[in-house]
Residue, then its C-alpha position, 0 to 999 in steps of 0.5 A: m319234071y326237076r326244074r334248077g334253070g334260072g327266073r323260076s319262083c313258087a306259085v304258092f302265095g306266100c313262098t318267098n322260094s326263087q332262083k335267085k333266092l337260090s342262087i343267093w344260097r348257094r354263094e353262101t357259109c354254110e352252117l354245117h361245114s365253115p367255112l365252105l360255101h355250099n355250093g361247095c359243101p355235101c349238103l344239099e339244097p334245101f329246095s327244088f322245084y317241080n313246073f305243074p304237071r300237064d295232065k288238065d287233072k292233075r294240074r287241076a288239082w295243083l292249081e287248087a291246091v295252090g289256091k289258083k283259078s282252074d283259069y290260071n295261065a302258069s308260065k314256064s317261070s312258075v313253078v311248085c316246090s319241094i317244100h310244099f310236096l310231104y315227101g320233098s317230091p311230087t311220087s304216086e301216092h301224094p303226087i299235089p303239094l299240101l304242106n306249108m300254105k298260107r291262103q290269100a284272103r278272098k271275100s267270097s271265100k266258102t264256110v263250114t260248118s264243123d259238128n259244134g256249129d261253128g262256121s270256119n274257114g275251110d281253107a285255114a281247117d284244111t291248113s292246119a290239117i295239113k300242117g299237122i302231118l309233118p316228115n317229123l312224123k315220118r321220121k320219129r316212126a322210122y327213129k323208133i324203129m332202128l331204136e327198137e332194132e338197136a335194142i335187138l342187135g345188143e341183146t344179140l351181142e351180149g348173150s348169143s356167140q352162134s354164126e346163125k343170127r337174125k339180120l337187121d336191115i338199116e341201111g337205106r332207110y335214108p339216102q345219102g345227104s339226108w341228113e343235111q337237108a334235114t337241116v338246111e330245109a329246118i333253117m329254111n323254112l324258120r327263116t322263110f314264115d318267121t322274120t324273127t327266127t334267132t340263132s338260139q333257134i337255129a343251133q336247136t334246130i341244129i341241134a336235133n337233127l344232129k341227134d337224130e343223126n347220133d342215133f341212127l349211127r349208133a345204131q348201125n354201129i352196132k350192126l358193124q360190129w355183130e356184122l366183124k364178130s360173125m366174119q369172126e367167129k367164121h375165120s375162126a373155124d375155117l384156120q382150125a380146120t385147117k390146123e387139123e388138115l395140117l396135123a393128119l397129114k404131118h401123121r400120116c407123111t411120118c409113118t411112111d419115113e418110119h416104115s421106109k427105115t425100116l426096110p432092110a439095105v441091099t448089099i452092092v458086092p463089086e463085079a470082081e467080089v463075085v468072081e473070085a466068089i465064083e471061082i471059090v465055089h468052083t474049087g468047093i464044088s469040084e471036092l464037093k464031087s469027087e467026095t460024093g459023086r454027085p454033079y453041081s452046077v455053079g451060077l448067078l440067079p437071074a433079076e427080073q427088074s434090077e441087077v441083084r444076082t443070087l448065087l447058087i448052087v443046084d445038086h442035078a442029082a437032086p433039084s429041088e435041095i438049092m444051095c444059096t452062097g448068102a450073098n446078095t452081089k450086084t452083077k452085069g454079066n448071067s452066068e451059071s457052068e456045070v461042075 
């Protein structure tokens, strides 16, 4: 339904918005982004065009709204611009153009009797009522809500440090570029319907819109500060938990090291010394046998999972009496001899 083609002009009586006017605006220097031209700045265009609907009932409602007869033949170049719609374009709630209407004077214009009996033109009454329903009312309500949220967020930041806080979403309330568009539309409306527009009036309009934008950005900044503080608290808690876990692991490793230091060391004896020790024991056993007349045997006790052997002296007359040499040895052999 939205059209930007050439040759179009608004069908509303008294409205001078046309494709030619839009083309001239695009070639002018932007008041907000000087020295950029409008066709190169981020500002949205001041108005757009919408064709008459094909549905008969909707088309008849549009024709009555713009002050045209029911037999009016709207060509492709006959459109209605966006400044006449409550939200800048036809919507399901407000599909009919109502704003900024200048009715054409007619001899057969009907009169409407008011409560006090005075007769007045119906179109003029509608126009005065419509002019009271401006987007500014909607924006003021939005600003009021925004400032209330700003106060709540400020109290939350000052008085509470809990991580669980109520989030107040202010994003998405205004589409991107709406501040620039509002300023440009306000200036264009001044120039369209008031030929005596001064530079001071334009400046006041720009200042008012910039003030509104500043209020919105201030509230958004407070919200971002709250989100940043919440993230910092969460990260601090996670970091503290990680530090405690590392300390516990370090303490556990220290205990393991101390336990390993207390284990007795195994003395490794060379094989030559083992053989020499066995010979000495053999000599001692022979002497012991001659004195007691009892048989003895000497040997190395086998190890299951290591090469460590224990030198033993066994009294065969009393097998329960076993004497050790008192030293662990390491040798590849496993010998046992009876003396």
